[in-house]
N, C-alpha and C positions, 0 to 999 in steps of 0.2 A: 476682664475683656474676653468675649467669646471669639475664637478664631478657628477656622477650619482650613486645613491644607491637604493637598493630594501629592503623594510621592510621584516625582516625574517618571519613575519606572513602573508606576501603577502596581505597587506592592501593597499599599495600604492607604487609608485616610486617617488623619489624626485631628481631633478636636481638642482645643483648650476650652474647658467649660468655665471654671472659676477657681480662684485662689490656688493655682498650681495643680488642679485636677485635670488630667487628660483622659480622653477615651479614644482608643485605636480600633479601627475596623479593617482587618486584613482582607485581601482579595484571595479567593481560592484559585485553583488551576484553571477553572472555566470562567474566571472573571466575576464570580459571584461573591458577594460580601459574606464573610464568615462571622462567627460570634465575636462580639466586641469584648475588649478587656480594658480595665481602668488602671491608670498609673498616677501616683502622687509624686510631684516634684517638690523639693525643698526650697526652690527659688521663690522669693518673697512676692514680688509684683511683676507678673509677666506682661511685657509690652507688645511683643511680636514673636512669631515663630515661622520658620521656613525650612523646607527640605533642602539638603545640599546635593549638588551634582558631584559625580566623580568618585563615589565610594561604593564598594561591593555590597555593603549592607545599608539598609535604609537609615539615613542619618539626618537628624534635625538640629537646627541651631535655635537657641532660645535667647532673646534679648529680655533682660529683666533689670529691675532696680532693687537695691537692698534697703535696709531700714534707714540708712543715711542718705538715701536718694541718689547713690552712685549707680551708674549704668554699666552692665557687664554682659558678655555673650558666652554661653556655654554650648557645647555640642554633645549630643547623645546619640548612640546607636540604639535602634529599636530591636530588641531581641524578641523575635516573634515566638520562638518556641518557649522561652522562659516568661514571655508576656510581661516584660519590664523594660525600662530604659537603663542602659549601662553607659558609663563615661565614654565620651566621644574622643575624636582625634585631637582636638585643641580647645583651648579656653583663652579668652582675652578679657582683661579687666579695664575699668576706668575709661569709658568713652565719654564723649561730650555729654554734659548733664542734661542736654535736651534730646539725646538720641532716643528715637521712638519707632523707627521703621527699618526693616531688613529687606534687601533685594537680593535674591540668589542669582549668581552669575553662572550661566551654562558652560558646558564644555567648549573649548579645551581649558579655559582659564579656571573655571570653578571658583569657589570662595563666596564671599558675601560683600555687599555694600551696606554700610551702616550709616543711615541718614540722621544727622543731628540738626540742632538749631544754628550751630556756628561752624561745624565741620562735616565733611563727608569722608568716610574711611573705607578703603578696600582692605579686607582681612581674610586670610586663609592660614593653613598650617605652615606655609612657607613665606608669606609676604604680608607686609603692613604698609599701606600707603595712605596719605592723608592730604586733603586739600581744604583750605578755609573757604567759607562762603559768607555772604551777607547774612546777618541775623534774620532768620526766617523760620517758618514752620511749613514743611513740605506737605502738600495735600494729596498729590497723585504723581504717578510716574508711568512711563511706557517705554518699551524698547523700540528704537528706531527701525531696525530690521533684523532679520535672523542671521545675517552674515557678518555683523559687526558688533562691537561692544560700546554702542552709543545709546544713551538714555535721555529721554525728555523728562524733566521734573518741573513741577509747577508748585509755587508756594501760595500761602494764604492771601498774599497781595495780588495774585494773578500774574506774577512774573514767571515767564517760561524760560528755563535754562536748558542747555545741552551739556550733558555730562559724558565725557569720553574716558574709557579705560585704555590707556596707552600700553602697548606690550610688544615684546619681541618673541615671536613664536608663542610658547606657552608661558612665558615669564612676564608678569605685570611690572611695568616700569614706572607708572605714575597715574595720576588723575588730572584731567583738565576740565574746566567748567567755563561756559560762556553764556552771557545773557542774550536771549534771542528777541525778546519783546514782551508785550503785555497781552494777556487773554482774559477770558472769564476765569474765575477760580475753579480749577479743574477738580473733579471727583474721579475721573478716569481719562486716560489718554490712549488713543488708538491710532497708530501710524498706518496710513493706507498705502498709496504709491505716488510717485512723481512729486514727492515733497508735501503731499496733502496729509493733514492730521485732523482727527476728530477730537475735540475737547468736550467731553461730557461733563456737565456741571449741575450739581444740585444746589449750588450757591448763587446761580445767575443763569443767564441764557447760555445754552450749549452752542458751540461754534464749529464750523468747518473752516480750517485755516490752511494756508499754504506757506511753507517755509522757503523763502526766496534765497538764492545764493548770494545776493548782494543786499546790503541794508538800504532802507529808504532814507529820505532827507532827515528823519528823526532818529536814525540809527537802528531802526527795528527791522528784523528779518521776517516779521509776521505780517501776513496779509489775510484779512478776514474775508472768506468767500461767501459764507452764509451763516445765518443766525437762527436758532430754534428757541422760541420763547419758553421761559420757565419762570413761574411766579415764586417758587420757593427756593430756599427757606425764607420765611418772613422774619427778619431780625427784629422788626418793630413795626407797629402800625397805629394809626389813629383814625377816628371816624370824622369825616367832614361832609356835611350835607346841608342843604338849605333847610333851616329850621322852620317848619310850618306845622303847627299843632292843629289837630282836629280836622284834617282834610276830608271833605264829603264827596268830592267828585272833581274830575279834570277833563278838559277838552282842548284840542288844538284848533287854531283858526288861521286862515290865510288873510293877507292884506288885500287881495283881490281874487276874483274867480279864476283868472288866467295864471296867477302866480303858482308855479309848481311846488313851492316850498311854504312851510308854515312859518308864521311870524309871531303869533301870540299863543300863550298857554294860559287858559282860564282855570283858576283854582278856586273851588268853592269850599266855604266853611259854614259852620252852623248858623252864623248870623251876618256873614259878609262874603264878598267875592273879590278876589285879587286877580289882576291881569299881569302876567309876565311877558316880556318881549326880548328878542335878540337885538342887541344894539350893534353899532358899527364895529365894535371890537369883538364881536361874536360872543358876547357875554349875556347871560340871562339877568335882566333887571326888571323891577316893577314899573309899570306904566299905567296909563288910564285910557279907556275907550268911553267917551262921554255918553254914548247912547246906552251902554250897559249899566244896569243898576248894581252898584258895588256895595250897597248898604244891606242887602239881603242875600240869603242862600240861593245859589243857582241850582236848578234841578236838571237842566240840560242845555247844551250849546251846540251849534253846528254852523258850518258854512252854508250859504244859500246862494241861489242864482241871482244874477244882476248885481254882482259885487255887494252882497249883503250878508249879514250875520243874524242868527237867531239866538235869543236868550229866553229860557223859560224859568220863571220864578214862581213862588207859591201864589202870587196874586195875578200874574199876567204873562203874556207872550210878547216879547219885544223884538221888532225888526229894525236892524241897525245897518247903516251904510258902512262897509268896510273901507271905503275911500275917505269920506269926511268924518267917519266915526260918530255921526249924529243919529238920533232916533228918527226913524221914518214912519213907523206905525206901531200900534200897540193893541192887543186883544186882551181884555180883562175877563177874569173868571166871573161867572154869575154871582150876583149878590148872595151872601151867605155861604158861599162855597170857596174853596181854595184848591189849587192844583197840587196834587200829591205825587203823581207819576207822570212822566213825559218822555217822548222820544221824537226824533225828527230826522229828515234827510234834506237834500238840497232844495226840494220843492214842496214837501209835505210835513205836517206836524200833527201828532196825536197826543192828546192829554186826557188824564183822568182827574175829575174834580170831586171825587168822593161820592159815596152812596151809589156807586155803580154807574155814574155819569161818564160817558165817553164822547169826546168831541174831536172831530177831524177838521183841520185847517189846511188851506193851500197857500203857497207863497207866490205873490205876484211882484211886479216891479214897484216897490214902495207901498205894497198893500198886503194885509193879511185878511183872508176871506174864510169865514166859517162855512163849511160845505155840508157837514152832516153831524147829527147828534144821535146817540143811542143810549138807552137806559138798560143796563144789565141788572140782573137780580142780586148780584153780590159785589163786594168791594174788589177793586182791581189791584193786584200786587206788582205787576211789571208789564212793560210794553216794548214792542220793537217793530219798526218798519224799514229795516235795513234792505236796500234794493238787492235782489238776487237775479233779476231778469236781464234782458238786453239793455234796458234803459238804466244807467247808473245813477240817475238823478231822482228817480221815483220808484215806488213799489206798488204792486197790485194787491199785496197781501199785508195783513197786520197780525202779529202774534200777541195774544193777550193772556197773561197769567192771572188766575183768580184765587181769592180767598174762599173760605167756607167750603165750597165743593171740591177744592184742591184739583183744579183742572187747567189745561192749556187749550185756548180756543184760537182758531184761524178765521179771520174776517176778510172779506173782499173790500177793496178800496176802489172808488170813493164812497160806496153806498153802505159800508159797515154791515154787510150781510154775512151771517154766520155760515161758514162752510163746513167746519168740523169741530168737534169737541172731544178732547182726549182726557179721560180721567187719569190722574196720577196715583200710583199706589202709595199707601201709607197716609200719614196725617201731617206731613211737612209741606209747607207751601213753597211755591216757586218764588225765588228772589230775583232771578234774572232770566230773560228769555231772548233768544237770538235767532234771526233768520240768516242763513249763510249758505254759501255755495263753495264746495271743494271739487276741483277737477270736473266741473260741469254737473255735479250732483248736488241737489238742493237738500238742505237739512234744517231741522229745527232743534236747537239745543236749549235744554231747560235745566237751569241750575237751582238746586234746592237749598234751603236753609241749613240742612244737615251736612253739607259738604259733598253730597252726591250729585252726579250729572246724568241727566237723561238725554239720549239722542234719538231722533226720529228721522226717517226718510220722508221728504215732502214730495208727493207726486204732482203731476200736472193738474189734477183736480183739487189740489189743496188738502188732500187726505194725508194723515200721518201713519206710517207703517214702520216695521222693523225696529221696534222699541228695544233699546239697550241701556244698561245702567252701569255707571262706574263711580268709584269712590275717589275723590280728589282731595279729601281732607276731612276735617271735622267742624269747620266753620262755614258760614254762608259764602256762596260763590257769586262773583259778578263776572260777566263775559264781555270782552271787547275784541273786535276784529282789528288786525293790522296786516300789513303787507311785508313779506320778506322773500327776496329772490323772485319778485313778480308773482308771488303766489299768496293766496289768502290764508291767514292763520288766525287762531283765536287764542287770546291770553285769558286763562281762568285764574282770577285772584282768589286766594284763600290762605289758610295757614300752610298749605303745600302748593305753591304756585305751579301752574302747569301750562305748557303750550300744546295746543291741539292743531294738528295738521293732517294732510292726506298724502298718502303715497300708494301708487298703484290702486287708486280708488278705495283705499281702506283708511279709516281714521286711526291715527297714532297719537300717543300721549307721551310727552317728555317733561320731566320735572325741571324746574329752573333753580339754579343755585342761589336762591334767596330764601330768607325766612318769610314770615307772614307778610303778604302784600294786601293792602286795603283797596287801592284803586290803581288803574293803569289806563293810559290812552296813547295812541300813536302820535309821534311828534317828529316832524320831518323838516327841520330848519336847514338852511344851506350850510351852516357851520358844521353840523353833525347829522347828516341825512339818515333816514330810515331808523330813527331812534324810537325809544319808548320813554314816556314819563311815568315813573313808578313811585307811588305814594305808600310809605310805610308809617308806622307810628312815629309821628313827630319829624318826619324827614321826607324830602323829595329828591329822587335820583333820576338822572338821565342816562340811559344805557341802550345797548342794542342786543339783539338775539342773533347768535351765529348759527352755523349749519348744524351744530349739535345742541342748539337751544340752550346755550349758556351765555351769561353776560360777558361781553368782550372785556379784555384787559388792555388798557392803554399803557404802553411802555414809555417812560420818560428817561432817556439816557442821561446818566449823571457822569459817566466815565470816572466814577469813584465808588468806594465801598461805603454805602450808607449803613450806619450803625443804629441810629435812633431818629425818630420822627415825631413831630408834634404839630398840631393845627391850632391856630388862633383865629376865632371868629371875628373879633373886633378889628384886626388889621388885615383880615382876609389873606393870611400867609401861612406857609408851612416853614418850620425850622427843622433842619436836618443836621445831625452830627455825622461827619464822614471822615474818611482818611483817603489820601491821594498820594500816589507815587509821584514824586516831583519830576523825575525824568529818568530815562533809561540809563543815563550815565551816573546819576546821583543815587546812592543806595538808601537814602533816608526817605521817610514818608512824612507828609504834612497832615495834621489833623485840623479840621475846620468846622465852623458852624455856618451853614448856608441858610439864606432866607429866600424862599420861592413864593411867587404869586400863586394863589390857590386856584386861579382861573386859567392862566396861560402856562403855569409851571416854569416860567422864566426865572433864572437866577437874578435877583435884584440886589443882593448884598451878601457879603461873607465876612466872617471874623476868624482869622487864623489863631489857633491856640499856641501856647509856648512849645519850645522844643521838648520832646518826650512827654508832652501832655496830650491826653486824648479825652474826648467827650464820652461819658458813660451813662448819663441820665439827663432827661429834659422834661420840662412840664411848662404849661402856660397857666398863670395864676394871677390873682389880684390880691392886694393886701388891705387890711382894715385901715381906714383913714387916708386911703390913697385911691383915687378913681382910675389910675392908670392900670392897664393890663400888661404884664411883662412875661418874657420868657426867662426861665431859670434853668441853668445848665450845670450839672455836676460833673467834675473831671477827676482825673488821677494822673500822677506823674509816674510813668514806667521807666525809672532810671536804670541804666544798664548794670550798675553795681548793686542793685537791690533785687532780692528774690521776689518781693511783693511791694506794691506802692505803700509808702508811709505818709504821703501827703497828697492833697488834692485841693480843689477850689470849688466854691459855688459862685457862679457868675449870674448877675441879674441884668437883663437887657430890656430896653424899651425899643419899640419900632417907631421911628420918627422919620417922616418923609421917605419911607421905603428903605431906611437904613437901620442896621442893628447898632444901637448905641449902648455901650457898657455903662451902667449906672452905679453898680456896686459889686464888690467881690468879697468873699469870705474864705479864708484858708481853713482846711480841715486836716485832721490827722489820719489820712487814709483815703481810699477810693470812695467817692460819693456814689453808692450803688443805686440809690432810689431817692426821688424827690416827689413830694405830694403836697398839693394845696390842702390846707387843714385849718378851718375856722379863721380865715383871713390871715393865716400865717403860713410858714413854709416848714414842712416836716422832712428831714433828711436822715438817711442812714449811711453810716460809714463804719467799716470794720465791725466792732462789737457794740456799737452805740447808736441809739436813736436820739436825734436832737431836734428841738422845735425852736425856730427862729421867728422873731417878730420884726416888723418893718418900722424903724424909728427914724425921725429926722435928726440930722446932725446940727452942730452949732453953725456951720457955714451954709445951711439951707439945703444940703444934700441929704440923701437917705442912705441908711445902712442896715445890714442884717445884724440883729443883736440876739444872743442866746437867751431864751426864756427858761427852758427846762429840758431835761433829757432822761435817758434810761440806759444804764450800762449792763454788762453781764450777758449779752447775747452772743451767739456763735455765728459770726459773719452774717450780719443782717443784709442779705442781698436782694430781697424783694419785700415791699411793704404795700399794704392796701388799707384803706380806712373806710369806716362807715359810722357816721355820727361821731360819738366820742371814742369809738373803739379803733384800735390799731392792730392789725394782724401782721406779724413779722415772720417772714419765711427765712429760716436759717439753715445752715449745714448741720450735719450729724443727726438728722432726723429729729431735731429738737426745735420746736417753734413756739412762739409766744403770742398770746392775746393780751394787749395792753389797753389801759383806759386812761384818758386825759380828763382830769377833774381838779378843780381848785388850783389851777396853775401848775400841776405836777402830772407826770406820766408814771403810772404804777402798773406792775404786772398783775393781771387778774387770773390768767390761766396759763399754765405751762403745758404744752401739748407735745407728747411723745408720739410720733407718727412712724409707722412702719416704712414709709416711703421718703426718699430724698426729694423734696419739692423744689422745682425750678421757678414756679410762678403760682400765684393764687389770686382769685377774684372773689369778693364777697357778694353773693347773690341776694341774700336777705339776712335777717338777724340770726338765722340758724344755719343756713346752707353756704358752703364754700365750694367753688369750682377750683380744682387744683391740677397742675401739670407736674407729672413726675419726671425726674431726670432720665428715666428709661423710656421716654416718649409715650407715656400713657396719660389719659385724662380721666379724672374721677370726681365725684361729688362727695363731700364729707358733711356730716351734720354735727353741730356742736351740742353736747349734752349739757343742758342748762344746770343740771344738778351737781356737776363736777366742778370743784373750785380749785383743784391743784393739778391733776393730770387727767387728760381726756385721750383715750386711745380710740381711733376711728378705723 
């Protein structure tokens, strides 16, 4: 453990580097750091170090554990002239086996507080005082004020205590501790004034709290004044999205022209179109609009005047009533031609039907009117007639991207007269073109298939000037406008999604914290206004862009510590393993499995685990010969008399009528570290063993888990991933295994000696592994297919 401390009298800085090695940096007379020197300590495993007050020479206290895991404190004087540590004024042995933290006590009391899991000790050369505490692990501490010896300490359950060193003059008489209430799990505690305290947390939301002189009705002295959102650390996560494969486009529609909110989301696929709508429970569900053709791909959709909707398909343009949802008129592509590119606004439609044919239509009340046709010399790659003038329903200009000559052209409407032609540099065609206005300045944005974006100023004569080019990725870009904070912005979809906006009449570009985005459209339903519908590979997400152009985080208060989470598509639920402090008066905690609705995030069911049992792993899976989908939970019994769990359980739940129903359970010989669905069976790891269970019917008609095969000899198999027949086991001691399942047996194929202690691994493909190191690094390893015994990466 690396620790750095500063002498309170500013004589030197000491670092513990590793394995008992220290490095000291003395200060010179002018406050400058002098040459460092190194010191080796014989202490085995150093847990914490602190400088002590009240000694004429710089003195440090070292908390360490020996080979038998006993905890001791030694003091050393730092001999600056001799450049070594010499034996200090006192030594104390055999503290609480969970002792891990030192707090130095300032003058006039001096000495140390040693924080353990079951006791807190004050220790000095002249005194030893001890107070028992509820079994816990202290995460942070802070001194209440400079004039007293009162300390706030917070444990890993978020329980905040007040620790007081009682004394008469300079003599310590005892320790007193009192539970104040519950906060976020603190990483740092800073006392302010008037009883206000800042709880900085890297485990949850940071808080500004007030300590009241009298408890509330629940016995808590803590009042939360403000909360500061923090997403990390993420103890577990799962991906839950609307599974929609092969999305080719999206458009939001309103139920009437006067409705300020969107009702429908039209999603286009290669051979069909689906319509989603917000229901009375503010949930997104599939619906039908009779006038829309759902059997073909949609090229473009838009709201239109007179309470109408426009749908453009490869064969026709359809005008639909948004009130009755019936078809009112249809314009068909000329015989022998099909529509391949289209755009529209509330009153106008522009379509390209191949071979350079460009047709302009206008929308009337129940009628589509063809106004103008033009024949261009090359194929058309993209179109836009987004209104940028005073009339928000119609445009006087049309932007047209061309194949072959690689150009962008501006035409006047309704006559389709060419105003300007802008050649694009290079040989990459434009894939998306957009007329837009930022802060009263008109632009033409042209997105290329190479991931580059070209911007032009559009003057009053329709001419393009001030050409600039930016790289927004390496994949083709599509452009869509949306509104945020009453200002126009543009979302550029690519493998590096970007939001384009204007500030002080200058275009700015901010990346969005998403991976590759294929399509996006503004979506403004009453349930979650000013949102965006974002389509990625195989999923649809609804989100918003905040002032720093990042996706918003929605916080769902659990008032518990979530440990594991899993999503189940079939039941539309989340299952969460969590722990909860039962009350301020009761020192025990309760471990539960919660079932949440994945739309409203309401608690709909819970299952309490046994005393001293906690949930350690969870997965959703289905078994062969059983159509039901179940949640499987792996547990461990953390009994007070045991140093490590020696038994656990695998629990199998069905979700029936919104309730968790326990169907089967299987006892294990240790903590169930990992659960994986594997070939219609359940793969579990506990302690040094991998075990495969099959789902078999019992004689009484019930189902049970039955062992099929397993593999022993692992070193604490704490993380397991599978791909095909292969099983990668992440173990301790830098020794990992690649196993294979064949012919009803699990055999070791490769023993992997890795230089890093791995905390988690994910198999990317047959050769690549993404691994997380216990020292907070991520790296990718490649499996050497020619090695059959040991592979060093």
